[in-house]
C-alpha positions in Angstrom: 4.2 28.7 164.1 4.7 28.1 167.8 6.3 31.0 169.6 9.0 30.6 172.2 7.6 30.3 175.7 9.1 32.6 178.3 9.1 32.6 182.0 6.2 34.3 183.7 5.1 35.2 187.2 1.4 34.6 187.2 -0.9 35.9 189.9 -4.1 34.0 190.4 -7.1 35.8 191.9 -10.6 34.3 192.4 -11.2 31.3 190.3 -14.0 28.9 189.4 -15.5 26.6 192.1 -13.2 23.8 191.0 -9.7 22.4 191.4 -9.0 24.0 188.0 -7.1 26.9 189.4 -4.6 24.9 191.4 -4.0 22.5 188.5 -3.6 25.5 186.2 -0.9 26.9 188.5 0.9 23.6 188.7 1.0 23.5 184.9 2.7 26.9 184.8 5.2 25.8 187.4 6.0 22.7 185.4 7.2 24.7 182.5 9.3 27.1 184.6 7.0 30.0 185.5 6.3 31.2 189.0 2.8 31.5 190.5 1.1 33.4 193.3 -2.4 33.2 194.7 -4.5 35.6 196.7 -7.4 34.1 198.7 -10.3 36.4 199.5 -12.7 33.8 201.0 -12.9 30.4 202.7 -14.2 29.0 199.4 -11.1 30.2 197.7 -8.9 28.4 200.2 -10.8 25.2 199.9 -10.4 24.9 196.1 -6.7 26.1 196.1 -5.1 22.7 196.6 -1.6 24.1 197.0 0.5 25.7 199.6 1.6 29.3 199.6 -1.7 31.1 199.1 -1.8 34.6 200.4 -4.9 35.6 202.4 -6.2 39.1 201.8 -8.3 40.3 204.7 -8.2 44.1 204.0 -10.9 46.3 202.6 -11.7 46.7 198.9 -10.4 50.3 199.2 -7.0 49.1 200.3 -6.8 46.3 197.8 -5.1 48.3 194.9 -2.3 49.4 197.3 -1.8 45.9 198.5 -1.8 44.5 194.9 0.6 47.2 193.7 3.2 46.2 196.4 2.6 42.5 195.6 3.2 43.0 191.8 6.4 45.0 192.5 7.8 42.6 195.1 7.3 39.5 193.0 7.7 40.9 189.5 4.2 39.8 188.4 3.8 39.7 184.6 0.3 38.3 184.3 -2.9 38.3 186.4 -5.5 35.6 185.8 -9.1 35.8 187.2 -12.5 34.2 186.7 -15.4 36.5 186.3 -14.3 39.7 184.7 -16.1 42.4 186.6 -15.9 41.2 190.2 -14.8 44.2 192.4 -11.3 42.9 193.2 -10.8 41.9 189.5 -12.1 45.2 188.3 -9.5 47.0 190.5 -6.8 44.6 189.4 -7.5 45.3 185.7 -7.4 49.1 186.3 -4.1 48.9 188.2 -2.5 46.4 185.8 -3.1 48.8 182.9 -0.8 51.3 184.5 2.0 48.7 185.3 2.4 46.9 182.1 0.9 43.7 183.5 -1.3 41.6 181.4 -4.8 40.6 182.7 -6.5 37.5 181.5 -10.3 37.0 182.1 -11.5 33.4 182.3 -15.1 32.4 182.1 -17.5 29.7 180.7 -17.0 29.6 177.0 -19.0 31.5 174.5 -19.1 28.2 172.5 -20.6 26.1 175.2 -20.8 23.4 176.5 -17.1 22.4 176.6 -15.3 25.6 175.9 -13.6 28.1 178.2 -13.2 31.8 177.5 -9.7 33.2 177.8 -9.6 36.9 176.9 -6.8 39.5 177.4 -8.1 42.7 178.9 -11.7 41.9 179.6 -15.0 40.6 178.4 -18.4 42.0 177.3 -18.1 45.7 176.7 -14.5 45.4 177.9 -13.7 42.8 175.2 -11.0 43.7 172.7 -12.3 41.1 170.3 -13.1 42.8 167.0 -16.7 43.5 165.8 -15.8 44.2 162.2 -17.0 41.4 159.9 -14.1 41.8 157.5 -11.6 41.3 160.3 -13.5 38.3 161.6 -13.2 36.7 158.2 -9.4 37.4 158.0 -8.9 35.8 161.4 -10.9 32.8 160.5 -8.8 32.3 157.5 -5.6 32.2 159.7 -6.7 29.8 162.4 -7.2 26.1 162.5 -10.8 24.9 162.0 -12.5 24.4 165.4 -13.6 21.0 166.6 -17.2 21.6 167.6 -18.0 18.1 168.8 -18.6 17.8 172.5 -15.7 16.0 174.1 -15.6 17.0 177.7 -19.1 16.9 179.3 -19.9 17.3 182.9 -23.1 16.7 184.9 -25.3 19.4 186.3 -24.9 17.8 189.7 -21.1 18.3 189.6 -21.4 22.0 188.8 -24.3 22.7 191.2 -22.6 20.9 194.1 -19.3 22.8 193.7 -21.2 26.1 193.4 -23.2 25.6 196.5 -20.2 24.4 198.6 -18.2 27.4 197.4 -20.9 30.0 198.1 -22.0 28.6 201.4 -18.4 28.5 202.6 -18.0 32.1 201.7 -21.3 33.0 203.5 -20.6 31.1 206.7 -16.9 31.8 206.6 -17.2 35.5 206.8 -15.6 35.7 210.3 -12.3 34.5 208.6 -12.6 37.3 206.0 -14.8 39.9 207.6 -14.0 42.8 205.3 -14.6 40.9 202.0 -16.9 42.6 199.5 -18.8 39.9 197.8 -20.9 42.2 195.6 -23.5 39.4 195.2 -27.0 40.4 194.0 -28.3 37.8 196.5 -26.7 36.3 199.6 -26.1 32.6 199.4 -29.1 31.8 201.6 -31.4 34.1 199.7 -30.2 32.6 196.5 -30.6 28.9 197.4 -33.6 28.8 199.8 -36.2 29.7 197.0 -35.2 26.4 195.2 -37.1 24.6 198.0 -40.2 26.4 197.1 -39.6 26.2 193.4 -39.6 22.4 193.5 -43.2 22.5 194.7 -44.5 24.6 191.8 -45.9 23.2 188.6 -43.6 24.0 185.7 -45.0 26.1 182.9 -44.5 24.8 179.4 -45.6 25.7 175.9 -49.2 24.8 175.0 -49.5 21.4 173.5 -48.9 21.4 169.8 -47.5 25.0 169.8 -44.3 24.1 167.9 -46.2 21.9 165.4 -48.4 24.8 164.4 -46.7 26.0 161.3 -49.0 29.0 160.9 -47.8 30.3 164.3 -45.1 33.0 164.2 -43.4 33.6 167.5 -40.4 35.3 168.9 -38.3 34.0 171.9 -37.0 36.2 174.7 -34.2 34.3 176.5 -34.1 35.5 180.1 -30.9 35.6 182.0 -30.3 35.5 185.7 -30.9 38.7 187.6 -27.7 38.1 189.5 -25.7 37.7 186.3 -22.8 40.1 186.0 -23.6 40.3 182.3 -26.7 42.2 183.2 -25.1 44.6 185.8 -21.8 45.2 183.9 -22.7 44.7 180.2 -26.2 46.1 179.8 -28.1 49.3 180.4 -30.6 47.6 182.7 -30.5 47.7 186.5 -33.2 45.0 186.6 -34.5 42.6 184.0 -38.0 44.0 184.6 -36.8 47.1 182.6 -35.9 44.9 179.6 -39.1 42.9 179.8 -41.2 46.0 179.9 -39.4 47.5 176.9 -39.8 44.3 174.9 -43.5 43.8 175.7 -44.3 47.5 175.0 -42.5 47.4 171.7 -44.1 44.1 170.7 -47.6 45.4 171.5 -47.1 48.5 169.4 -45.2 47.2 166.4 -45.3 43.4 166.0 -47.8 41.7 163.6 -51.1 40.9 165.4 -50.7 37.3 164.4 -47.3 37.0 166.2 -46.7 35.8 169.7 -44.0 36.3 172.2 -42.5 33.6 174.4 -40.4 34.4 177.5 -38.1 31.5 178.4 -36.8 31.5 182.0 -33.2 30.6 182.6 -32.9 27.0 183.7 -30.8 28.0 186.8 -33.2 30.7 187.9 -34.1 30.3 191.5 -37.7 31.6 191.0 -37.3 34.4 193.6 -38.1 37.1 191.1 -41.3 35.4 189.9 -40.9 36.4 186.3 -44.2 34.7 185.5 -46.0 37.3 187.6 -43.9 40.1 186.0 -45.0 38.9 182.6 -48.6 38.5 183.7 -48.7 42.1 185.0 -47.1 43.4 181.7 -49.6 41.6 179.7 -52.5 43.2 181.6 -50.8 46.7 181.2 -50.4 46.4 177.5 -53.5 44.2 176.7 -51.3 41.3 175.6 -52.8 38.4 177.6 -53.5 36.3 174.4 -50.2 37.0 172.7 -47.5 36.6 175.3 -46.5 33.3 177.0 -44.1 32.6 179.9 -42.4 29.2 180.3 -39.8 27.9 182.7 -39.2 24.6 181.0 -38.8 23.5 177.4 -36.3 22.4 174.8 -34.5 25.5 173.6 -33.2 23.7 170.6 -36.7 22.9 169.4 -37.9 26.4 170.1 -35.1 28.0 168.1 -35.8 25.7 165.2 -39.4 27.1 164.9 -38.9 30.7 166.1 -39.1 33.6 163.8 -36.5 35.5 165.9 -34.7 35.7 169.3 -34.3 38.6 171.7 -31.4 38.5 174.2 -29.6 41.0 176.4 -26.3 39.4 175.9 -26.8 35.7 176.7 -24.9 33.0 174.9 -28.3 31.8 173.7 -27.7 34.5 171.1 -24.8 32.5 169.7 -27.0 29.4 169.6 -29.7 31.2 167.8 -27.2 32.7 165.3 -25.7 29.3 164.7 -29.3 28.1 164.0 -29.5 31.0 161.5 -32.3 32.6 163.4 -32.6 36.5 163.4 -31.4 37.8 166.7 -31.3 41.2 168.4 -29.0 42.0 171.3 -30.1 44.7 173.8 -26.8 44.9 175.7 -23.1 44.5 174.9 -22.2 41.1 173.4 -19.1 39.9 171.6 -21.2 38.4 168.8 -23.2 41.6 168.1 -22.1 42.8 164.7 -23.4 43.6 161.2 -24.2 40.5 159.2 -25.0 38.5 162.3 -27.4 40.3 164.6 -30.2 42.7 163.8 -28.6 46.2 163.7 -31.8 48.2 163.5 -34.3 49.3 166.1 -36.3 46.8 168.2 -39.6 48.1 166.6 -38.2 47.0 163.2 -37.1 43.6 164.4 -40.7 42.3 164.7 -41.5 43.3 161.1 -38.2 43.0 159.2 -35.6 41.0 161.2 -32.2 41.1 159.5 -31.0 37.7 158.4 -27.9 35.9 159.6 -25.0 35.5 157.2 -24.2 31.7 157.3 -20.6 32.1 156.3 -20.0 34.9 158.8 -21.4 33.0 161.7 -19.2 30.1 160.8 -16.2 32.4 160.5 -17.0 34.0 163.9 -17.1 30.6 165.6 -13.7 29.6 164.1 -12.2 33.0 164.9 -13.3 32.8 168.5 -12.1 29.3 168.9 -8.7 30.2 167.5 -8.2 33.3 169.6 -10.3 33.7 172.8 -11.8 30.2 173.3 -10.1 27.0 174.4 -11.6 23.5 174.3 -12.1 22.1 177.7 -14.1 22.1 181.0 -13.8 23.2 184.6 -15.1 19.9 186.0 -14.3 17.1 183.6 -10.7 15.9 184.4 -9.7 15.4 180.8 -11.3 18.7 179.9 -9.3 20.5 182.6 -6.1 19.1 181.3 -6.9 20.0 177.7 -7.9 23.5 178.6 -5.0 24.1 180.9 -2.4 22.9 178.4 -3.8 25.3 175.8 -4.1 28.2 178.2 -0.6 27.9 179.6 0.7 27.8 176.0 -1.2 30.9 174.9 -0.2 32.9 178.0 3.5 32.0 178.1 3.8 32.5 174.3 1.8 35.8 174.4 -0.8 34.4 172.1 -4.0 35.3 174.0 -6.3 37.1 171.5 -3.9 36.2 168.7 -3.8 36.3 165.7 -5.2 39.8 165.3 -8.1 39.6 167.7 -7.1 42.5 170.1 -8.3 46.0 169.4 -7.7 49.1 171.4 -9.9 50.7 172.6 -12.4 47.9 173.1 -14.7 48.3 170.0 -17.9 48.0 171.9 -17.3 51.2 173.8 -17.9 53.2 170.6 -21.1 51.5 169.6 -24.5 52.6 171.1 -26.2 49.5 169.6 -28.7 48.0 172.0 -28.4 50.8 174.4 -29.7 54.1 173.0 -30.4 52.9 169.4 -33.1 50.5 170.5 -36.6 51.9 171.0 -37.5 52.7 174.6 -34.1 51.7 175.9 -32.9 53.0 179.2 -31.3 56.4 178.8 -28.8 57.8 179.4 -26.3 54.8 179.2 -24.5 55.6 182.4 -22.4 52.5 182.4 -20.9 53.4 179.0 -19.4 56.7 180.3 -18.2 55.0 183.5 -16.5 52.2 181.5 -14.7 54.6 179.3 -13.5 56.7 182.2 -12.4 53.6 184.1 -9.9 52.5 181.4 -9.0 56.0 180.3 -10.8 56.0 176.9 -12.8 58.8 175.5 -16.5 58.6 176.2 -18.4 56.7 173.4 -20.9 58.5 171.3 -24.5 58.2 172.3 -26.5 59.4 169.3 -29.3 57.2 168.1 
């Protein structure tokens, strides 16, 4: 049943490097809601193709006071932002929780390629989406079946061009916003210049015939970007080297001697961290030169088809592997980490007895997500933008974000130590867990193994 839409005053903070945000605002205005926008950088101004944007040039420390006055002056009911844990968004979420204002986090969809995430209250360890299989099944029974066919593709060139323009504008436009706190792991120049060197390197692929060798058991470790906020905000690792060392050490001590380990580099990695050298050094340390492989190219779909299991921190590769019914272990906080789907035991047990994927539960999870925290669409494809925006405006104005029944308080991943202290050799203590609980006013989660 469609709920009655009500007038909103929606505040837009930083958005994707696309015209999506300005089209999103126009759609709200078309159905009677008011919109506001705060620009923090020159890139924000470029992609906001509307008048009336407010330019914030103060400090991060002063931002909550500025935001509070803005909310009170304009009667803001909802705040929308892209990238959940950016500093200004983190402060906005904290303030909004004290002022009865709804915050909506937007990101690339969990069900990529042509899905967008829209979650109320946060993502990752801040996600209110349930992690109880019984509740997942109940939600799946209430929502419409998801259309999983790709409808709104975009090219890599579109995405890369917009990202580069946005970040370079922010870098060179600092004089216009001199106090802006970017909180980037790399500056734009440091991030992009290594690509020039990367193009000159020979790509590393699996040995010829590796996937056709049916007697070969291997596990895949899907690397993420070191700059990814999913690592900094939703994992116990300060650097991916920590995760890589933990995995190689555990594999050396506990995996069958006939098994091999394949580290797959993220396709958008700039090569600056030289993960190949990190893996090589770890192999020497643990005597694993003949059992561990590093690659920076290869068809992930083909690899998943033949792999015995998959290790992720919290990458959406984990959802791909689960949908391929491959045993998967999550070492950080991920919305898809739950009994019946991911391995719930220790990493040392994963190599020997990986827990299987429940085919019906992964199907139910996909449909539950699609009906509550995912919308079909795309940031760059024009038809995909319209489809996503129409759906997102309806969900927000009708107060249906995370509905039906997909909003739990407190966020359920606060109370689970899975992948943080329950995994062998994990980083300890899980400092971020205590910080997260304190930030939103929840009791600190348990940390027993």
